[in-house]
Structure formats: C-alpha cells, structure tokens
C-alpha positions in Angstrom: 30.0 -40.0 -26.5 29.1 -43.5 -27.5 29.9 -44.7 -31.0 27.8 -46.9 -33.2 29.4 -50.2 -34.1 29.4 -50.9 -37.8 30.6 -53.6 -40.1 32.3 -51.9 -43.0 32.1 -53.5 -46.4 35.2 -53.4 -48.6 35.8 -50.1 -50.3 38.1 -48.9 -53.0 39.8 -45.5 -52.5 41.8 -43.4 -54.8 44.0 -40.6 -53.5 47.4 -39.5 -52.4 49.5 -40.4 -49.4 52.5 -39.2 -47.4 54.6 -40.5 -44.6 54.5 -38.4 -41.5 54.3 -38.3 -37.7 52.3 -36.3 -35.2 55.5 -34.4 -34.4 56.2 -33.8 -38.1 52.6 -33.4 -39.4 52.3 -33.0 -43.2 48.5 -33.1 -43.4 48.2 -29.6 -44.8 50.7 -30.4 -47.5 48.9 -33.7 -48.4 45.5 -32.1 -48.7 46.8 -29.0 -50.5 48.1 -31.3 -53.2 45.1 -33.5 -53.3 42.0 -31.3 -53.1 42.7 -29.3 -56.3 43.0 -32.5 -58.2 40.2 -34.5 -56.7 38.0 -33.6 -59.7 40.3 -35.8 -61.9 39.1 -39.0 -60.2 36.5 -40.9 -62.1 33.9 -43.4 -60.7 33.4 -41.6 -57.4 30.6 -43.0 -55.3 30.0 -39.9 -53.2 31.1 -36.3 -52.7 32.7 -37.3 -49.3 36.4 -37.1 -48.7 38.3 -39.7 -46.7 41.3 -39.0 -44.4 42.9 -42.3 -43.7 45.8 -43.3 -41.4 47.9 -46.5 -41.7 49.8 -47.3 -38.5 52.3 -50.0 -37.7 51.0 -52.7 -35.3 53.0 -51.3 -32.4 52.1 -47.6 -33.0 49.6 -47.3 -30.1 51.5 -49.8 -27.8 54.7 -47.8 -27.8 53.1 -44.4 -28.6 55.4 -41.6 -29.3 54.5 -38.4 -31.3 57.6 -39.1 -33.5 56.2 -42.6 -34.6 55.8 -42.6 -38.4 52.6 -43.5 -40.2 51.1 -43.1 -43.6 48.3 -40.7 -44.2 46.0 -40.7 -47.2 43.7 -38.0 -48.7 41.2 -40.0 -50.8 37.7 -40.5 -52.2 35.7 -43.7 -52.5 35.4 -45.1 -56.0 33.4 -47.9 -57.6 36.6 -49.3 -59.2 40.3 -48.4 -59.8 40.3 -48.8 -63.6 41.5 -45.3 -64.2 43.8 -43.6 -61.6 45.2 -40.1 -62.2 48.9 -39.6 -62.3 50.6 -39.3 -58.9 47.6 -41.0 -57.2 47.1 -44.6 -56.0 44.3 -47.0 -55.3 43.8 -48.6 -51.9 41.5 -51.4 -51.0 40.0 -50.8 -47.5 39.1 -54.3 -46.3 35.9 -55.1 -44.5 35.8 -55.2 -40.8 34.2 -53.9 -37.6 34.6 -50.2 -36.7 33.5 -48.0 -33.8 32.1 -44.9 -35.5 32.1 -41.6 -33.6 30.0 -38.7 -34.9 32.2 -35.8 -34.0 31.2 -32.1 -34.0 34.1 -29.7 -33.4 37.3 -28.4 -34.8 39.6 -30.9 -36.5 42.4 -29.1 -34.7 41.1 -30.3 -31.3 42.6 -33.7 -30.6 40.6 -34.3 -27.4 38.2 -36.6 -29.2 41.1 -39.0 -29.9 42.3 -38.8 -26.3 38.8 -39.7 -25.2 38.6 -42.6 -27.7 41.9 -44.2 -26.8 42.2 -43.4 -23.1 38.5 -43.6 -21.9 36.1 -45.3 -24.4 38.3 -48.1 -25.8 39.8 -49.3 -22.4 36.3 -49.4 -20.9 34.6 -51.0 -23.8 34.2 -54.7 -24.8 36.5 -54.0 -27.7 40.2 -53.7 -28.5 42.0 -51.9 -31.3 42.4 -53.9 -34.4 45.3 -53.5 -36.8 43.5 -52.0 -39.8 43.3 -48.5 -41.2 41.8 -45.7 -39.2 39.9 -43.1 -41.1 37.6 -40.1 -41.0 34.7 -39.4 -43.4 34.6 -35.7 -44.3 31.1 -35.1 -45.6 29.1 -32.0 -46.5 29.1 -30.8 -42.9 32.9 -30.9 -42.6 34.6 -27.4 -42.3 38.3 -27.6 -41.6 39.2 -26.2 -38.1 35.7 -24.8 -37.6 34.0 -25.5 -34.2 30.8 -26.3 -36.0 32.4 -28.9 -38.3 31.1 -32.5 -38.3 32.8 -35.7 -39.4 32.7 -39.4 -38.7 35.7 -41.0 -37.0 36.1 -44.7 -37.8 38.3 -46.7 -35.4 39.0 -50.4 -36.3 38.0 -52.7 -33.4 37.5 -56.4 -32.6 36.1 -58.1 -29.5 38.5 -58.6 -26.6 39.8 -62.1 -26.3 
C-alpha cells in the first residue's frame, strides 16, 4: 500500500482529549463523551471526525505499549471563536504527511505495523514530530471490515 504525499495546510480543530497509552487505551471513553456532544460545535467545515494523537518526541524511538500520549476526538472548524464547555481548540500546523487510504476494521493494528516497520524505513522519509491523525469520513464504520478512513502520518525528508 503506497500513500499519497500531501502538504497539509493549517487547520483548527475543536474537541476533547485524554491521556492514555496503548496498554491502557481510553479511546472508547473519549469518543463516548465526544460524539453525543459534537453537534454543539459551531463553524464546522465538514461532517468528518478527526482522531488525533500527540506523541512525545521519543515515543517511537523507545516504543513501549505503556508510553503515554494524548488522544483527541475532534472536528475541523473555521475558527475557535465559540468552544463548548469541556472542549478545547487545537491548531494543527501545516506540514508534509504520508496519507494512507485504509479499508478495514479500526481494531486491526496491522496497518500501523506496516507503516512503521515496512513503509517508513524503506521510504525516502522519516517520521516528523507533529500530530498523527485519522480522518473518519462518511465511509468510516467503527470496527467494521468494510470501514474506510485516511491515516495521516507526519513525515519529512531524510537528512
């Protein structure tokens, strides 16, 4: 599976976030709190949802399933002028991303194993320290083998 390489322009996101690890995954809790309240967000630019991960710079160098990271459940907005209670605004800065069109269950982590152990080491790119995210559009169906999503991995040219 080959990604398309895209330059992301700055985006504003509004949503909720939680600290977690792969070993202590709180994704269900995060989305269970966010989805019922997403209609409260004004100035949405699309119906898509964004699942975003913020990792420490050493997260993938010293990978351990207990490493903590911050996960967001969010939507893109035109501005952050009005933010519902218990939600925050995040500015996703511009940068280059490898974008993988993934079809399959979100419970299957093999796509990430492929990206980090096969595609990335054999590409002309290296991981950049910026947010990772998935765009969950109209074809996304949680844990369904026919689900489709875009996986955005931050990259930069190898030095």
